[in-house]
C-alpha positions in Angstrom: -15.7 201.4 3.8 -13.7 201.3 6.7 -10.6 203.3 7.1 -6.8 201.8 8.3 -4.7 204.4 10.8 -3.1 201.3 12.4 -2.5 197.7 11.6 -0.8 194.7 12.9 1.1 191.5 11.5 1.2 188.4 13.5 4.3 186.3 12.5 7.4 187.9 12.4 9.6 185.7 10.0 11.3 186.9 7.1 7.7 187.3 5.2 5.7 188.9 8.3 8.9 191.5 8.5 8.4 192.5 5.3 4.8 193.0 5.3 5.4 194.9 8.2 7.7 197.2 6.4 5.5 197.7 3.6 2.8 199.1 5.5 5.4 201.3 7.6 6.4 202.7 4.5 3.0 203.5 3.7 3.2 205.9 6.9 1.0 203.6 9.2 1.7 202.5 12.6 1.7 198.6 12.4 2.4 196.2 15.9 4.6 193.0 14.8 3.9 190.4 17.3 5.5 186.8 17.4 5.9 184.4 20.6 9.7 184.5 21.2 11.9 188.0 21.2 14.5 186.6 18.5 11.5 185.8 16.2 9.9 189.9 16.7 13.7 191.1 16.7 14.6 189.1 13.2 11.3 190.7 11.9 12.4 194.1 12.9 16.2 193.9 11.4 14.4 192.4 8.1 12.5 195.8 7.9 15.3 197.6 8.7 17.3 195.6 6.1 14.8 196.4 3.3 14.3 199.9 4.4 18.1 200.7 3.8 17.7 199.1 0.5 15.2 200.9 -0.9 16.3 204.2 0.9 19.8 203.2 -0.6 18.6 203.4 -3.9 17.2 207.5 -3.5 21.0 208.1 -2.0 22.5 206.9 -5.5 19.8 208.9 -7.8 21.2 212.1 -5.8 17.5 212.6 -4.2 18.7 212.1 -0.4 21.9 212.7 1.3 23.6 209.8 4.0 21.8 212.0 7.1 18.3 212.3 5.4 18.5 208.7 4.8 19.7 207.7 7.8 16.6 209.6 9.5 14.0 207.7 7.1 15.1 204.8 7.7 14.6 205.2 11.5 11.5 206.9 10.3 10.0 204.2 9.0 11.3 201.1 11.3 10.3 203.7 14.1 6.3 202.4 13.3 7.2 199.1 13.7 6.3 198.2 17.2 7.8 194.7 18.4 5.4 192.8 21.1 5.1 189.3 22.8 1.5 190.3 23.6 -1.8 191.2 22.0 -1.8 194.2 24.4 -1.5 196.3 21.1 -3.9 195.1 19.3 -7.2 196.9 20.9 -7.2 199.8 18.1 -5.7 198.2 14.8 -7.8 198.2 11.9 -6.4 195.5 10.0 -4.6 192.4 10.8 -2.8 190.5 8.8 -1.7 187.0 9.7 1.6 185.5 8.7 2.1 182.3 10.3 3.0 178.4 9.0 0.5 177.5 6.7 -1.2 175.0 8.7 -4.8 175.3 9.1 -5.0 174.9 12.6 -2.7 177.3 13.6 -4.3 180.1 12.0 -7.8 178.8 13.1 -6.3 179.3 16.7 -4.7 182.7 15.4 -7.8 184.0 14.4 -9.7 183.0 17.3 -7.5 184.6 19.7 -7.5 187.8 17.3 -11.2 187.8 17.0 -11.4 188.0 21.2 -8.7 190.9 21.1 -9.7 193.1 18.2 -12.0 195.8 17.8 -15.5 194.6 16.2 -14.2 196.9 12.8 -11.1 195.1 12.2 -10.3 193.3 9.4 -8.6 190.0 10.0 -6.7 189.0 6.7 -4.6 185.6 6.5 -1.2 185.8 4.1 -2.4 182.0 3.5 -1.0 180.9 -0.5 -3.9 178.1 -0.6 -6.2 177.5 2.4 -9.5 178.2 2.3 -10.7 181.8 3.7 -13.8 180.1 4.7 -12.1 177.7 6.9 -9.8 180.5 8.5 -13.0 182.4 8.9 -15.1 179.5 10.8 -12.8 180.2 14.0 -14.4 183.3 14.1 -17.8 185.3 15.2 -17.3 188.1 11.9 -16.4 185.9 8.8 -17.5 188.8 6.9 -14.4 191.1 7.9 -12.0 187.9 7.0 -10.4 188.0 3.8 -7.3 186.6 2.2 -4.1 188.7 1.6 -1.7 186.5 -0.3 1.4 188.5 -1.0 4.3 187.0 -2.7 8.0 186.4 -1.3 9.9 188.8 -1.2 6.9 191.0 -0.5 9.0 194.0 0.0 9.8 193.5 -3.7 7.0 191.3 -5.1 4.3 193.9 -6.4 1.3 191.6 -6.5 -0.9 191.0 -3.7 -3.9 188.6 -4.2 -7.0 189.5 -2.5 -9.2 186.2 -2.0 -12.6 186.2 -0.9 -14.2 184.3 1.7 -18.1 182.6 0.9 -19.0 185.3 3.8 -16.4 187.7 2.8 -18.6 191.1 2.9 -18.4 193.8 0.0 -16.9 196.3 2.2 -14.0 194.2 3.3 -12.8 193.2 -0.2 -13.2 197.4 -0.8 -11.2 198.2 2.1 -8.6 195.6 1.6 -8.2 196.5 -2.0 -7.9 200.4 -1.1 -5.2 198.9 1.4 -3.3 197.3 -1.2 -3.1 200.9 -3.0 -2.0 202.7 0.0 0.8 200.1 0.4 1.8 200.8 -3.7 0.8 196.7 -4.7 -1.2 195.6 -7.5 -4.4 193.9 -6.1 -6.2 191.3 -8.1 -9.3 190.6 -6.0 -10.2 186.3 -6.8 -12.7 183.5 -4.8 -11.1 181.4 -3.0 -9.8 177.9 -4.6 -7.2 175.4 -3.2 -3.7 177.6 -5.0 -6.0 180.9 -5.8 -5.1 182.4 -9.1 -1.6 182.7 -9.8 -0.1 179.4 -7.2 -2.7 177.3 -9.2 -1.6 178.4 -12.7 2.0 178.5 -11.6 2.4 174.7 -10.3 0.1 173.5 -13.2 3.1 174.7 -15.7 5.8 173.3 -13.4 4.0 169.8 -12.9 4.7 169.2 -16.8 8.2 170.3 -16.6 8.8 168.2 -13.4 6.9 165.3 -14.9 8.9 165.8 -18.3 12.1 165.9 -16.0 11.5 162.8 -14.3 10.0 160.7 -17.1 12.6 161.4 -19.2 15.9 161.8 -17.0 17.0 164.9 -18.2 19.0 167.3 -17.1 17.7 170.3 -14.8 20.8 172.6 -15.8 19.9 172.0 -19.5 16.1 172.5 -18.5 17.2 175.7 -16.7 19.1 176.8 -19.2 16.7 176.3 -21.9 13.7 177.7 -20.2 15.1 180.7 -18.8 12.8 183.4 -20.3 10.1 181.2 -21.8 8.2 179.9 -18.8 9.8 181.8 -16.2 12.2 184.4 -15.9 15.1 182.1 -14.6 14.8 178.4 -15.0 12.4 176.8 -13.1 15.0 174.8 -10.7 17.0 177.6 -10.1 13.9 179.5 -9.1 12.6 176.4 -6.9 16.2 176.6 -5.1 15.9 180.2 -4.7 13.0 180.3 -3.0 13.0 177.5 -1.0 11.9 173.8 -2.0 9.5 173.6 1.1 7.0 175.8 0.1 7.1 174.9 -3.7 6.6 171.1 -2.6 4.1 171.9 0.0 1.9 173.5 -2.8 2.4 170.8 -5.6 1.3 168.4 -2.9 -2.1 170.2 -2.0 -2.3 170.5 -6.0 -2.1 167.0 -6.2 -4.4 166.2 -3.4 -6.9 168.6 -3.9 -7.4 168.2 -7.6 -6.3 165.1 -8.5 -7.5 163.0 -5.0 -3.8 162.1 -4.7 -4.1 160.4 -8.6 -0.4 160.3 -10.2 -1.2 158.5 -13.5 -1.1 160.7 -16.8 -4.3 161.8 -16.3 -3.3 163.7 -13.3 -3.2 167.6 -13.9 -0.7 168.1 -11.2 2.2 166.2 -10.8 5.0 166.5 -7.1 8.6 165.9 -7.7 9.5 162.7 -6.0 13.4 164.2 -5.9 12.1 167.4 -4.3 10.2 165.5 -1.8 13.0 163.6 -0.9 15.5 166.9 -0.7 12.7 168.4 1.5 12.3 165.6 3.8 16.3 165.2 4.8 16.2 169.1 5.3 18.1 170.1 2.0 15.7 173.2 1.0 17.9 175.2 -1.5 20.2 178.0 -0.9 19.2 178.8 2.6 20.1 175.7 3.7 22.9 175.2 1.0 22.0 172.3 -1.1 18.3 171.6 -3.0 18.1 171.0 -6.5 21.6 172.3 -6.8 24.4 171.2 -4.3 26.9 174.1 -2.7 29.1 173.9 -5.6 26.2 174.8 -8.5 25.9 170.8 -9.4 23.1 169.3 -10.0 21.6 167.4 -6.9 18.8 165.3 -9.2 19.4 162.5 -11.4 19.7 162.8 -15.0 21.6 164.2 -17.7 19.6 163.9 -21.0 19.1 166.5 -23.3 15.8 167.8 -23.4 13.3 169.1 -26.2 12.8 172.9 -24.5 10.3 173.8 -27.2 8.0 170.7 -26.4 8.2 171.1 -22.8 7.5 174.9 -23.0 4.5 174.0 -25.0 3.1 171.5 -22.5 3.6 173.9 -19.6 2.0 176.8 -21.6 -1.1 174.6 -22.3 -1.1 173.5 -18.5 -1.4 177.2 -17.6 -4.1 177.7 -20.4 -6.1 175.0 -19.1 -6.0 176.3 -15.8 -6.7 180.1 -16.3 -9.6 179.0 -18.4 -11.1 176.6 -15.7 -10.9 179.4 -13.0 -12.4 181.6 -15.8 -15.6 179.2 -16.2 -15.6 178.4 -12.0 -16.2 182.0 -11.6 -12.7 182.7 -9.7 -11.1 185.1 -11.2 -11.1 187.0 -14.7 -9.0 187.2 -17.8 -6.9 190.1 -17.0 -6.8 188.8 -13.6 -4.7 186.0 -14.9 -2.8 187.6 -16.5 -1.7 190.6 -14.4 -0.9 188.2 -11.5 1.2 186.1 -13.3 3.2 189.2 -14.5 3.1 190.7 -11.2 3.2 187.5 -9.3 5.9 185.4 -11.7 7.3 188.0 -13.7 5.9 186.4 -16.9 5.9 190.2 -17.7 5.9 191.6 -21.5 8.1 194.2 -20.4 10.7 191.7 -20.1 9.3 190.1 -23.2 8.3 187.1 -21.7 3.9 186.9 -22.0 1.8 185.9 -19.3 -0.1 182.8 -20.8 -3.4 184.0 -21.8 -1.7 187.2 -23.7 0.7 184.2 -25.2 -2.2 182.2 -26.4 -4.0 185.3 -28.5 -0.6 186.0 -30.1 -0.3 182.4 -30.9 -3.7 182.1 -32.3 -6.4 180.4 -30.2 -7.1 178.3 -32.8 -3.3 177.5 -33.4 -4.0 177.0 -29.3 -6.7 174.4 -29.9 -4.7 172.6 -32.2 -1.9 171.9 -29.8 -4.4 170.9 -27.1 -5.7 168.3 -29.4 -2.3 166.9 -30.2 -1.2 167.3 -26.7 -4.7 165.2 -25.7 -3.5 162.5 -28.6 0.0 162.0 -27.1 -0.5 162.7 -23.4 -4.1 161.8 -22.3 -7.0 163.3 -21.1 -5.3 166.2 -18.5 -5.1 168.2 -22.2 -8.3 168.0 -22.7 -9.7 171.8 -24.3 -11.2 173.8 -22.2 -14.9 174.7 -22.9 -14.1 178.3 -22.7 -11.4 177.8 -25.6 -13.6 176.0 -27.7 -16.0 178.5 -27.3 -13.9 181.4 -28.6 -12.4 179.6 -31.6 -16.3 179.0 -32.5 -17.2 182.5 -32.4 -14.1 182.8 -34.7 -12.4 184.9 -31.6 -9.0 183.4 -32.7 -6.7 186.5 -31.0 -4.6 189.0 -31.8 -4.8 188.0 -35.7 -8.9 188.4 -35.8 -9.2 191.5 -33.2 -10.4 189.4 -30.5 -9.6 186.3 -28.4 -9.5 186.6 -24.5 -8.8 190.6 -25.2 -9.7 192.6 -27.9 -7.1 194.3 -29.9 -8.0 197.4 -31.9 -8.1 196.9 -35.7 -7.7 200.7 -36.7 -9.5 202.4 -39.5 -7.3 203.6 -42.2 -7.6 206.8 -41.5 -7.6 208.4 -38.4 -8.5 212.2 -37.1 -5.9 211.9 -34.5 -3.4 210.5 -32.5 -3.8 209.6 -29.0 -7.6 208.4 -29.3 -8.2 206.5 -32.6 -11.1 205.0 -33.8 -12.2 201.8 -35.1 -15.4 201.2 -37.2 -17.2 198.3 -36.1 -20.7 198.1 -38.2 -23.2 200.8 -36.9 -20.5 201.4 -33.9 -17.4 203.3 -33.4 -15.0 202.3 -31.0 -12.6 205.1 -30.0 -9.8 203.7 -28.3 -7.8 206.0 -25.9 -4.7 205.0 -26.8 -1.7 207.3 -24.5 0.5 204.6 -22.7 1.3 203.8 -19.8 -1.4 205.4 -18.0 -4.0 206.6 -20.5 -3.7 209.9 -18.9 -6.1 212.7 -19.9 -3.9 214.9 -21.0 -3.7 218.1 -23.1 -3.6 216.1 -26.5 -5.8 213.8 -25.4 -8.6 216.3 -24.6 -7.6 218.4 -27.8 -8.0 214.6 -29.2 -11.3 214.2 -27.5 -12.6 217.5 -29.3 -11.5 216.6 -32.8 -12.8 212.9 -32.6 -15.9 213.8 -31.7 -15.9 216.6 -34.5 -15.2 213.6 -36.9 -18.0 211.3 -35.9 -20.5 214.1 -35.7 -19.4 214.9 -39.4 -19.4 211.5 -40.5 -23.3 211.0 -39.0 -22.0 208.2 -36.2 -24.7 206.9 -34.2 -22.8 205.1 -31.3 -19.6 205.4 -30.0 -17.7 203.3 -27.5 -14.7 204.6 -25.7 -12.7 202.1 -24.4 -8.5 201.0 -23.4 -6.1 200.3 -26.5 -3.8 198.2 -24.3 -5.2 194.4 -24.9 -3.4 193.4 -21.1 -4.0 197.2 -19.4 -4.3 197.8 -15.9 -5.8 201.3 -16.7 -9.3 202.3 -18.2 -7.8 205.9 -17.7 -5.6 206.7 -14.3 -6.9 210.4 -14.7 -5.7 213.8 -15.7 -1.8 214.2 -16.7 -1.2 216.3 -13.6 2.2 216.8 -14.7 1.4 218.3 -17.8 -1.0 220.6 -15.6 1.9 222.1 -13.6 3.7 223.1 -16.8 0.5 225.5 -17.5 0.1 229.2 -17.0 -3.4 230.2 -15.5 -4.7 231.0 -19.1 -3.4 227.9 -20.5 -4.8 225.5 -17.2 -8.4 227.2 -17.5 -8.5 226.8 -21.6 -8.0 223.1 -21.3 -10.6 222.8 -18.4 -12.8 224.7 -20.8 -12.0 222.4 -24.0 -12.7 219.4 -21.6 -16.1 220.4 -20.7 -16.8 221.7 -23.6 -16.6 218.2 -25.4 -18.0 216.1 -22.3 -20.9 218.7 -22.5 -21.1 217.5 -26.5 -21.6 214.4 -25.5 -24.8 214.7 -23.3 -26.3 217.1 -26.3 -25.5 215.1 -29.1 -28.0 212.6 -30.8 -24.4 210.5 -30.7 -25.1 207.6 -28.0 -21.9 207.3 -26.0 -20.5 204.2 -24.0 -17.7 204.0 -21.8 -16.0 200.2 -21.6 -14.2 200.6 -18.7 -12.1 197.8 -18.1 -10.0 198.4 -15.1 -9.2 201.7 -13.1 -10.6 204.8 -13.8 -9.7 207.5 -11.6 -10.2 211.3 -11.9 -10.4 212.6 -15.3 -10.9 208.6 -16.7 -13.4 208.4 -14.4 -15.1 212.0 -15.3 -15.0 210.8 -18.9 -16.8 207.5 -17.9 -19.5 209.9 -15.8 -19.6 212.0 -19.1 -21.1 209.3 -21.5 -24.5 208.1 -21.4 -24.1 204.1 -20.7 -20.8 202.6 -18.5 -20.2 199.3 -18.8 -18.1 197.5 -16.5 -15.9 194.6 -16.4 -15.6 192.8 -13.3 -12.1 194.2 -12.6 -13.2 197.7 -13.2 -12.4 200.1 -10.3 -13.6 203.9 -9.7 -12.0 206.6 -8.1 -12.4 210.5 -7.3 -8.5 210.8 -5.6 -7.9 214.4 -6.3 -8.8 215.6 -2.8 -5.5 213.1 -1.4 -3.8 215.8 -4.2 -5.1 218.7 -2.6 -7.7 219.5 -5.4 -10.8 218.8 -6.2 -12.7 217.0 -9.3 -12.3 219.1 -12.1 -13.7 217.4 -15.2 -17.6 217.1 -13.6 -16.9 214.9 -10.9 -18.7 217.1 -8.5 -21.5 217.3 -10.9 -22.4 214.1 -12.7 -21.3 211.9 -10.1 -24.1 213.2 -7.9 -26.6 213.0 -10.5 -25.8 208.9 -10.6 -25.8 207.8 -7.0 -27.2 210.3 -5.0 -25.6 213.6 -3.2 -24.8 211.7 -0.3 -22.8 208.8 -2.1 -21.3 211.4 -4.4 -20.3 213.7 -1.5 -18.4 210.6 0.4 -17.1 209.4 -2.9 -15.1 213.1 -3.5 -14.6 213.4 0.2 -12.2 210.5 1.1 -10.9 209.4 -2.5 -10.8 205.7 -2.2 -11.5 203.6 -4.8 -14.7 201.4 -5.2 -15.3 198.0 -7.2 -17.2 197.3 -10.1 -20.1 195.7 -8.1 -20.5 198.4 -5.7 -20.4 200.9 -8.5 -23.6 198.8 -10.4 -25.2 198.7 -6.7 -25.0 202.8 -6.2 -26.1 203.4 -10.2 -22.6 204.3 -11.5 -22.6 201.4 -13.9 -25.2 200.1 -15.6 -24.1 196.8 -15.9 -21.1 194.4 -14.6 -19.9 191.7 -16.9 -17.2 189.0 -17.6 -14.0 190.9 -18.4 -13.5 188.7 -21.8 -17.2 189.9 -22.6 -16.6 193.9 -22.0 -16.2 194.7 -25.6 -19.0 192.2 -26.6 -21.3 193.8 -24.7 -20.4 197.4 -24.8 -20.9 197.3 -28.7 -24.2 194.8 -28.2 -25.4 198.1 -26.3 -24.1 200.8 -28.9 -25.9 198.5 -32.1 -29.1 198.8 -30.1 -29.2 202.1 -29.2 -27.5 203.3 -32.9 -30.9 201.5 -34.1 -32.9 204.4 -32.0 -34.3 207.5 -33.4 -31.6 210.1 -33.8 -33.9 213.0 -32.9 -35.6 211.4 -30.1 -32.3 210.1 -28.5 -31.0 213.7 -28.6 -33.9 215.2 -27.5 -34.2 212.6 -24.3 -30.5 213.3 -23.1 -31.3 217.0 -23.2 -34.6 217.5 -21.2 -33.1 214.3 -18.9 -30.3 216.6 -17.3 -32.3 219.7 -16.6 -31.9 219.7 -12.5 -35.3 221.4 -11.8 -38.4 219.3 -12.0 -40.3 222.2 -12.9 -38.4 223.3 -15.4 -37.7 219.3 -16.8 -41.1 219.0 -17.4 -41.4 222.1 -19.3 -38.3 221.2 -21.4 -40.1 217.6 -22.0 -43.3 219.3 -23.2 -41.4 221.7 -25.7 -39.2 218.8 -26.4 -42.3 216.0 -27.2 -43.8 219.1 -29.4 -40.6 219.8 -31.3 -40.4 216.0 -31.9 -43.9 215.1 -32.3 -43.8 217.3 -35.5 -40.7 215.7 -37.2 -40.1 213.4 -39.9 -38.8 210.6 -37.6 -41.8 210.8 -35.6 -44.4 210.3 -38.3 -42.1 207.2 -39.8 -42.0 205.6 -36.0 -45.9 205.8 -35.9 -46.4 204.6 -39.3 -43.8 201.7 -38.9 -45.7 200.7 -35.8 -49.1 200.6 -37.1 -47.8 199.4 -40.7 -45.5 196.0 -38.3 -42.5 197.4 -39.7 -38.9 198.6 -38.7 -38.8 201.9 -39.0 -36.0 203.8 -41.8 -34.8 206.7 -39.3 -33.4 210.1 -41.3 -32.7 212.2 -38.4 -35.1 214.7 -39.7 
């Protein structure tokens, strides 16, 4: 991993100025470059305006007075250094290009950056859909070129799409991910394709709205009024008017060209609004120029006054989004959680606003119902609504969504009787799922520690053979974000020690017991959450999983076994690095270093974890427990002696006799745990 102490932004427009502000607000010095001083001044002024607005909120809350607020604004903006040259680029660690969305311009900038920045520097493009590999071709370091796609307004929108090119290195991806977290952004890591993830899905839904409006001569005002809060937080035409018609028109045209080869027939998946093209051509770009889809007086600037069938349009828009999301997953561009987190953080399709992102909505409506809607839409509108293979496969598996417990996501189906509140059990055949249910971050609170102890005692008394630990929230961005720091601060020394003792005791029981433990890590596993996973026997990671021991950033050290179990898995040197640096590592690197046993597609995580659980639950329990116990002895000589003693003990057991007899008799063994 590379470390970032100084950054740069090339292109000081409104977007560039806001990107520079997010970096400066994170405590980093940032160079802001453009070709004219008035552009640089504009970018810095934009950064100041954003900072004043953010700090002003702290004043209203009584956290700062006016003098402190002014000083904080000056401090943040003071970290932004405007320039017309590359003189300040010789020691930068991370550069974000934010110039116009034309490949030849970006390639020219990257060729210049390649020559003026140090060899370790990462070069990122804020492109909204150009191929990162094409941009990287202008450099001699394509492994250090990556996409960092911000959403407008960059100072407000939390999403950052991190886009891998064909030659982008894992180290570059990991550094970009850490940079996103440092600058308070929600990162999703995706492969390159036209439009990437969010814009491709957004454009698919908008295409159906545009097509319906033009074909039916519908009122855009009535469409906006009807779809507000259904397909987007605001009406689609109002949204485009607010953001600017030109980027939207460029996106739709790009999608038509890239995915449909310019086809405008009903079979085409994407659609560019003809009137939007006319408005852009004549310079009417929306609110920023005074007129666009709506005139300055607020009246529609698009012909049509017919009443829309709002529900029918919303249905087609949703089906188009599900289609593109499924195709993105099938193509290996991203996982299902990336789709919904991206749409929530990038477009406002957020369950907290009462608007479900496309795949969660599909699960809630029922995947069998969605398949029926695809078939009906295909019959009426043609082949663009051919149901995706992934959807058909899930329905064929009986994964019908929330009502069946599994769809794109897995939904807990808790047992009727529960021994605890924050860790809840679900029996699945020979295996049990222990769902971590402490929203919003699944923190390892005192209550969770107590519940883990209670649940473990219950499982042992029940004679459980395998347990899977997983996050109870279907779309959650966390497996567990770590220990509940606030709870710790309310404890005295005695209470804190008692909590630590209890946590260590239950984690040690995981390692001594004949019950096999498996962590199904769906996303962030930090601090205590990572240590919970480390304490299990097997760790299965979704591709979106992220591991980290960030305690050092709080002036602390890992307290639930992170300094000990981590080094037994990844080796002393790597464990020391992870604990000293505190930055996250992604699933693939975790697998490469032995931290996890397998990395799987996100929507297969629980299935795979249960598959492991059922396999290991079928092993001889006495042998399982003894293997776990002797495998953790640190000293080799002591370990061999423990193995010899353990072998002798197990060899005389009823299970060993049964196992040998079954092998010789060519039959399945029947374990008794004796």
